[in-house]
C-alpha positions in Angstrom: 3.3 5.8 28.8 3.9 3.2 26.2 1.8 3.7 22.8 2.1 0.8 20.2 1.9 2.8 17.1 1.8 0.1 14.5 -1.2 -1.1 16.1 -3.3 2.1 16.8 -2.5 4.2 13.7 -4.0 5.0 11.0 -7.1 5.8 13.1 -10.1 7.9 13.0 -9.8 11.6 13.7 -11.6 11.8 16.9 -9.6 9.0 18.1 -6.8 10.7 17.6 -7.8 14.0 19.7 -8.5 11.6 22.4 -4.7 10.3 22.2 -3.8 13.8 22.4 -5.8 14.1 25.5 -4.2 11.4 27.1 -0.6 12.9 26.2 -1.8 16.3 27.5 -2.6 14.4 30.9 1.2 13.7 31.3 2.5 17.1 31.3 6.1 16.0 32.1 6.9 13.9 29.1 4.0 15.6 26.8 6.5 17.3 24.6 8.4 13.9 24.1 5.6 12.1 23.5 4.5 14.3 20.5 8.1 14.6 19.2 7.9 10.6 19.0 4.9 11.1 17.3 6.1 13.4 14.8 9.0 11.1 14.2 7.1 7.5 13.6 4.3 10.0 11.0 7.8 10.9 9.3 8.9 7.5 8.9 5.6 6.0 8.4 5.2 8.6 5.5 8.4 7.7 3.8 8.0 4.0 4.2 4.5 4.2 2.6 6.2 6.1 -0.7 8.2 3.0 -1.2 5.7 0.8 -0.7 3.5 3.0 -3.1 6.4 2.7 -5.5 7.1 -1.3 -5.2 3.2 -1.5 -5.5 3.3 0.6 -8.7 5.7 -1.5 -10.1 4.3 -4.8 -9.6 1.2 -3.4 -10.8 2.6 -2.6 -14.0 4.6 -5.8 -14.4 1.7 -8.0 -13.9 -0.8 -6.1 -16.1 1.8 -6.6 -18.8 2.1 -10.2 -18.2 -1.6 -10.4 -18.3 -1.4 -8.6 -21.8 1.0 -10.8 -23.2 -1.0 -13.7 -22.0 -4.3 -12.5 -23.2 -3.0 -11.8 -26.5 -1.2 -15.6 -26.2 -4.7 -17.0 -25.7 -6.2 -15.1 -28.5 -4.0 -16.3 -31.0 -3.3 -19.4 -29.6 0.2 -18.9 -30.4 3.7 -18.5 -28.5 5.0 -14.9 -29.2 7.3 -16.9 -31.7 4.8 -18.3 -33.9 4.3 -21.7 -32.2 1.1 -23.2 -31.9 -0.2 -23.4 -28.0 -0.8 -27.1 -27.1 -4.2 -27.7 -25.2 -2.5 -28.1 -22.0 -0.5 -24.8 -22.5 -3.7 -23.0 -23.4 -5.1 -24.3 -20.1 -2.3 -23.1 -18.3 -2.2 -19.6 -20.0 -5.4 -19.0 -18.9 -5.0 -20.4 -15.1 -1.8 -17.7 -15.4 -4.3 -15.0 -16.8 -6.3 -15.3 -13.9 -3.1 -15.2 -11.3 -2.1 -11.9 -13.3 -5.0 -10.4 -13.3 -5.8 -10.8 -9.5 -2.3 -9.9 -8.6 -2.5 -6.6 -10.9 -5.9 -5.8 -9.2 -4.3 -6.5 -5.6 -1.3 -4.6 -6.3 -3.3 -1.4 -7.7 -5.4 -1.8 -4.7 -2.6 -2.0 -2.0 -1.1 1.0 -3.9 -4.2 3.1 -3.3 -4.1 2.6 0.3 -0.8 3.3 0.9 -1.8 6.5 -0.8 -4.8 6.9 1.5 -2.4 6.4 4.7 0.5 8.4 3.4 -2.3 11.2 2.8 -3.8 10.2 6.6 -0.5 10.8 8.1 0.5 13.9 6.5 -2.6 15.5 7.7 -1.7 14.2 11.0 1.7 15.5 11.0 0.3 19.0 9.9 -2.2 18.9 12.6 0.9 18.0 15.4 2.7 20.7 14.0 0.3 23.3 14.7 -0.5 22.4 18.1 
């Protein structure tokens, strides 16, 4: 039996239980398939922890860039005190929009990674209990 795990998971609890019923029908390979699922879940949890750290770092980097750019726009000066030209001010406003959307996306990605990590942990515990 082939299970394309990257496409199948995460899924609903109901769908996961259906998969376990199908695995139980293949009684000769049931233990092997469950062990494969456990290993996959453990690897995904580790990957998601790393992704969450990366997205957290991106979030703080873009948040800091947005704050620095916002300060430049409000003061209309570079950090060294030189005034911004109209073109530089226009570019700074465009950069601010980009940084703001980037840090919001990084935060959203970090939160979804946490959600998926929790799902995989829950399913791993469920698999260990049966």
